[in-house]
C-alpha positions in Angstrom: 179.1 73.1 41.5 178.5 69.7 43.1 179.6 70.5 46.9 179.9 73.5 48.8 181.3 74.0 52.2 180.3 76.5 54.2 182.7 78.6 56.3 180.6 80.1 58.6 178.2 79.4 61.7 175.3 80.0 63.5 172.2 81.4 62.0 173.8 81.8 58.4 175.0 78.6 57.8 171.8 77.2 58.6 170.0 79.4 55.9 173.1 78.5 53.0 172.3 74.3 53.9 168.6 75.3 53.5 169.2 76.6 50.0 171.8 74.5 48.9 169.1 71.8 50.0 166.8 73.5 47.5 168.4 73.0 44.9 170.6 69.5 45.6 173.6 70.7 46.2 175.5 69.0 48.8 176.7 70.9 51.7 179.8 70.6 54.7 179.8 72.2 57.1 182.7 73.3 59.5 182.6 73.6 63.2 184.8 74.5 66.1 185.5 72.3 69.2 182.8 74.1 70.9 180.5 73.9 68.5 180.3 70.5 67.8 176.3 70.0 69.1 175.5 73.4 66.6 172.3 72.6 64.4 174.4 73.3 61.1 176.7 70.8 62.0 173.2 68.3 61.9 171.7 69.9 58.8 174.7 69.1 56.4 175.5 66.6 55.0 178.9 66.0 56.4 180.5 68.5 59.0 184.6 68.1 60.2 185.8 69.9 62.7 188.6 73.1 62.1 189.9 73.8 65.1 189.6 74.9 68.5 186.9 77.7 69.9 188.9 80.7 69.4 188.0 81.8 66.4 191.4 82.6 65.2 192.3 79.1 64.8 189.2 77.9 63.3 186.6 80.0 61.2 189.8 82.4 60.5 192.5 80.0 60.0 192.5 80.0 55.9 195.2 76.4 56.3 192.0 74.5 58.1 189.4 75.5 56.0 190.9 74.6 52.9 192.1 72.0 53.1 188.5 70.6 55.0 187.4 71.4 51.3 189.7 69.6 49.7 189.6 66.7 52.4 185.5 66.7 51.7 186.3 67.5 47.8 183.8 70.6 48.1 184.1 72.7 44.7 183.0 75.7 46.1 183.0 77.9 49.8 180.2 79.8 51.0 181.5 82.5 53.5 178.7 84.3 55.3 178.9 87.1 56.9 181.3 87.9 59.3 184.1 86.0 59.6 186.0 85.8 56.2 183.5 86.6 54.0 185.2 90.2 53.0 188.8 88.7 53.5 190.4 89.2 50.2 193.6 87.1 50.7 191.1 84.2 51.5 189.3 84.6 48.3 192.6 85.1 46.6 193.2 81.4 48.1 190.5 79.8 47.1 191.1 80.7 43.7 194.9 79.9 43.4 193.5 76.1 45.1 191.3 75.9 42.3 187.9 76.2 44.9 185.2 78.7 43.7 184.7 81.3 46.2 181.3 81.9 46.3 181.5 86.0 46.3 183.1 88.9 43.9 186.7 88.4 43.3 189.6 88.9 45.6 190.2 92.0 43.7 187.1 93.4 44.2 187.1 92.5 47.9 190.1 94.6 48.4 189.4 97.7 46.4 185.8 98.3 48.7 187.2 97.1 51.4 189.3 99.7 51.5 186.7 102.9 52.2 189.0 105.6 51.2 189.9 103.8 47.6 186.1 102.6 47.3 184.6 106.5 48.1 187.0 107.8 45.6 185.9 105.1 43.0 182.6 106.6 43.5 183.0 110.0 42.4 185.3 109.2 39.3 181.7 108.3 38.5 179.4 110.5 39.6 178.3 108.6 42.7 177.3 111.5 46.0 180.2 111.0 48.7 180.4 112.4 52.0 182.6 115.7 51.8 186.1 114.4 52.8 189.5 114.0 53.1 191.0 113.1 49.4 192.3 109.5 50.4 194.4 108.8 54.0 195.5 111.2 56.1 199.0 110.8 56.5 199.4 112.9 60.0 197.4 115.3 63.0 198.3 118.3 60.8 196.7 117.0 57.3 193.8 115.9 59.7 193.4 119.3 61.3 193.6 121.2 58.1 191.1 118.9 56.4 188.7 119.4 59.5 188.8 123.0 58.9 188.0 122.8 55.3 184.9 120.7 55.7 183.9 122.0 58.8 182.8 120.4 62.3 181.5 117.7 63.5 183.8 115.0 61.6 184.3 111.2 62.0 187.9 109.3 61.7 187.2 106.2 60.4 189.7 103.2 59.7 189.9 102.4 55.5 189.5 99.1 56.5 186.3 99.0 59.4 183.6 97.3 60.1 181.2 96.4 62.5 181.3 100.1 64.1 184.7 99.8 64.7 187.8 102.3 64.2 184.9 105.1 64.3 185.4 108.3 66.1 183.3 111.4 66.0 185.1 115.1 66.8 183.7 118.2 67.5 186.8 120.7 68.3 190.5 120.7 67.3 191.1 119.4 70.8 188.9 116.5 70.3 190.8 115.7 66.9 194.2 115.8 68.5 192.9 113.0 71.4 191.2 110.9 68.8 193.5 110.7 66.2 195.7 107.9 67.6 193.0 106.2 69.5 191.4 105.6 66.2 194.8 104.4 64.6 195.7 102.2 67.6 191.9 100.7 67.7 192.0 100.1 63.3 195.5 98.7 64.8 194.3 96.2 66.6 190.7 95.2 64.9 192.0 95.3 61.4 195.8 95.2 61.0 195.5 98.4 59.2 196.4 101.9 61.4 195.4 104.0 58.2 192.2 106.1 58.6 190.3 108.4 56.8 188.1 111.8 57.5 184.3 112.7 56.7 182.0 115.5 57.5 180.2 114.1 59.9 176.3 113.8 58.5 174.6 114.7 62.0 171.8 112.6 62.1 171.0 110.5 59.0 169.1 107.7 57.6 171.0 104.8 57.0 169.9 103.3 54.2 171.0 100.4 51.8 170.6 99.3 48.2 170.4 95.3 47.4 172.1 94.6 44.3 172.9 91.3 42.4 175.1 91.6 39.5 176.5 88.3 37.1 179.5 87.8 35.3 178.0 88.5 32.4 177.4 92.6 33.1 173.9 92.4 34.1 173.4 94.2 37.8 169.6 95.0 39.1 168.9 96.3 42.6 166.3 94.8 44.6 165.5 98.0 46.5 166.3 99.6 50.0 166.3 98.8 53.1 166.3 101.2 56.5 168.8 100.1 59.0 168.8 103.6 61.0 167.8 101.6 64.5 171.3 101.2 65.9 172.9 101.0 68.7 177.1 102.3 68.5 177.3 102.0 64.9 175.8 98.2 65.1 172.4 97.6 64.0 169.1 95.9 65.4 166.1 96.9 63.7 166.0 97.4 60.0 162.9 97.7 57.5 161.7 97.6 53.7 160.8 100.3 52.5 162.2 103.4 54.0 159.3 105.9 55.2 162.6 108.3 54.6 162.3 108.6 50.8 160.1 108.6 48.1 159.7 107.0 45.0 162.0 109.4 42.9 165.2 109.7 45.9 164.4 105.5 45.4 164.8 105.0 41.7 167.7 107.9 41.8 169.6 105.6 44.9 169.3 102.3 42.8 171.2 103.8 39.7 173.6 105.4 41.7 173.8 101.6 43.2 174.2 100.1 40.0 175.9 102.5 38.8 178.6 102.0 41.9 179.0 97.9 41.1 179.7 98.2 37.3 182.4 100.8 38.5 184.4 98.6 40.7 183.4 95.2 38.3 181.5 93.6 40.6 179.7 90.1 40.7 177.3 88.5 43.5 175.5 90.0 45.7 176.2 92.8 47.4 175.1 95.6 49.3 175.5 100.1 48.5 175.5 101.8 51.8 173.9 105.4 51.9 173.6 108.1 54.6 170.2 109.9 54.0 170.3 113.6 55.3 167.2 115.8 56.3 167.4 117.3 53.3 166.6 113.9 51.5 170.5 113.9 50.2 172.2 110.8 49.8 175.8 110.1 50.4 177.8 106.9 49.2 179.2 105.4 52.3 180.6 101.6 51.4 180.3 98.8 50.1 179.5 95.2 51.6 180.8 92.6 49.3 178.9 89.9 50.9 175.3 88.7 51.9 174.2 90.9 54.6 172.4 89.8 58.1 169.2 91.6 57.5 168.4 90.0 53.6 165.6 88.5 54.7 163.5 91.2 54.7 164.2 92.1 50.3 163.7 88.4 50.0 159.9 88.8 51.9 159.5 91.5 49.9 160.7 91.2 46.8 159.6 86.9 46.6 163.7 86.2 45.1 165.9 84.0 47.6 169.2 86.5 47.5 171.6 83.3 48.5 170.4 81.1 45.6 170.9 83.8 43.4 174.2 84.3 44.4 175.5 80.2 44.2 173.8 80.8 40.6 175.9 84.3 40.2 178.7 82.5 41.4 178.4 79.3 39.0 178.5 81.1 36.1 174.4 81.9 35.3 173.4 84.8 33.8 171.0 86.5 35.8 166.9 85.6 35.2 165.2 88.7 36.9 165.5 92.3 35.2 165.1 95.0 36.9 161.6 95.6 34.9 160.6 92.2 36.2 161.1 92.8 40.2 158.5 93.7 42.2 158.0 95.2 45.5 155.2 93.8 47.2 154.4 95.4 51.2 156.2 95.8 53.8 159.1 94.0 55.9 160.7 94.3 59.4 163.4 92.1 60.9 164.4 92.3 64.9 168.1 91.0 65.4 167.1 88.7 68.6 171.1 88.8 71.0 171.5 86.5 74.0 172.3 89.9 76.3 171.3 92.2 79.2 170.2 95.7 77.9 170.3 96.4 81.7 173.5 95.5 82.2 174.9 97.1 79.7 174.2 95.0 76.9 176.2 92.5 78.4 176.1 88.9 76.5 174.8 85.8 78.3 176.0 82.7 77.2 174.4 79.7 78.4 172.2 77.1 78.0 168.4 77.7 76.2 166.2 75.0 78.8 162.9 76.5 77.5 161.6 77.7 74.0 158.7 79.0 72.2 159.8 80.4 68.5 156.7 82.5 66.7 155.3 81.2 63.7 151.9 82.4 61.5 151.3 84.0 58.1 154.1 86.6 57.5 156.4 86.1 60.2 159.8 84.0 59.8 162.2 83.1 61.8 166.3 82.6 61.0 168.3 81.2 63.7 170.3 78.3 64.4 169.3 77.1 68.2 167.0 74.8 69.9 165.4 73.9 73.4 169.0 72.7 75.1 171.6 74.2 72.7 174.4 76.1 74.9 175.3 79.5 73.3 179.0 79.7 73.6 180.6 83.1 75.2 183.1 82.7 72.2 181.3 84.5 69.2 178.5 86.8 68.2 175.4 87.5 70.8 173.0 87.5 67.6 170.8 83.9 68.1 168.2 84.8 66.0 166.1 87.3 63.5 162.5 87.3 63.2 160.9 88.8 60.4 157.6 89.5 59.9 155.9 91.4 56.3 152.6 92.9 55.9 150.7 95.2 52.7 151.4 97.5 55.2 153.8 99.5 57.5 151.5 99.2 60.0 150.4 95.6 59.4 154.4 94.6 60.0 155.0 96.4 63.0 151.6 94.6 64.4 153.1 90.9 63.1 155.8 92.2 65.3 154.7 92.7 68.2 152.6 89.8 68.1 155.4 87.7 67.3 157.8 89.1 70.1 155.2 88.5 72.6 155.3 84.8 71.6 159.0 84.4 71.3 160.2 82.4 74.5 163.8 82.0 75.1 164.6 80.3 79.1 167.3 80.0 80.5 169.6 83.2 79.1 169.0 86.6 79.5 167.7 88.4 75.6 166.9 91.6 74.0 163.4 90.9 73.0 161.6 93.5 75.8 163.9 96.1 74.6 163.2 95.0 70.9 159.5 95.3 71.9 159.9 99.0 73.8 161.4 99.6 70.0 158.7 98.5 68.0 155.6 100.0 70.1 157.4 103.3 70.4 155.5 106.6 69.1 158.0 107.3 66.8 159.2 104.2 65.7 155.2 104.1 64.4 155.4 107.2 62.9 158.5 106.9 60.8 159.8 110.1 63.1 163.6 108.5 63.4 167.7 108.2 62.6 170.6 106.7 64.1 170.5 109.0 67.4 166.7 106.7 67.7 167.6 104.3 70.7 169.9 106.8 72.1 167.4 109.7 72.3 164.4 107.5 72.6 164.8 104.3 74.4 168.3 104.5 76.5 167.7 108.1 77.6 164.0 107.3 79.1 165.8 104.2 81.3 
């Protein structure tokens, strides 16, 4: 592995470049025309333009990215998260072009990317799944029968879904008729696949995921859980580890189930098994993310394991040197996602030039970002501009450090959600660990 092209932008591109530098691996940054002055283009050994601002013509353009890899003699491509990271067709093209895709095989991405098929596989190996349809739903009539059998409320989901798109909660037969076609249309527009399936809607669950590492020699370990329950419209805003929702017994069971899921799918690389945990502490498989996750730093802070480096080593064919018994979990870690948006204006994105900047530091504080003073945030891409991560011996210490870190953070020139994050971290129910996926709606937005 001599040179890695990073097929991404922003903080995750910077994160990967840093890992490569520490491993003495050369890097190539790709950028759209609007990202010419982005930080990742400055930090990489080489940078090459792959098209205009529109992501379909740049960061999602197979041909241009493969061409860039060939021109720069890159033997590997790291997709980061988002964009092409879970695109099985792109992973297949990399393989056919004799370029190593840093992630699982295209067949596994295809298998686990279809949420209906993934669920059936999990059922076959004994991983608990939410009651629902056997595979995809053919028509409204079938949907009505399934909903009647499992009981309302139910949730309709796009089989190729992600990012909170192609999802509708349905409370009655009338709502089912209305929403069935809406979900199919949204799925077609967002994922070019209108297939949908149905599950029993678990009310007010916790969203808990398990981080796994799996090499090409059959070794699979887990690095504990992350609680991602603090969400707005199915988009994660704050994550922490460990979760206050589960005890060691359930934690071990979830870890074992995640390993079982990875082995059943023939998974290699880093990945995440996502579960829903109900009020009775039952957990159910939701989906598998076949890529590095936005929230991976909190696991790194708690275990001391560099997940990106492990991902690169696995792609190089190395055997995992870490055994499950050697994974040490220390303290508590929290991540807040800082977005350029205005929470007072329905979270409207706020692109623009950063005129002043002070990022927090100190013991137990990490910031993953690609912004700098004078940088212009383009209107074209996701509004997340930084991740603030804290680590403490206890949850209370991690919270106190996050409060201090948010207070220190100054980003001038654009609106951000920093005050909104501070409101979450200082909320009495959050501090008590008394929250679920409806927390923001009930505790924060309803009080405005």
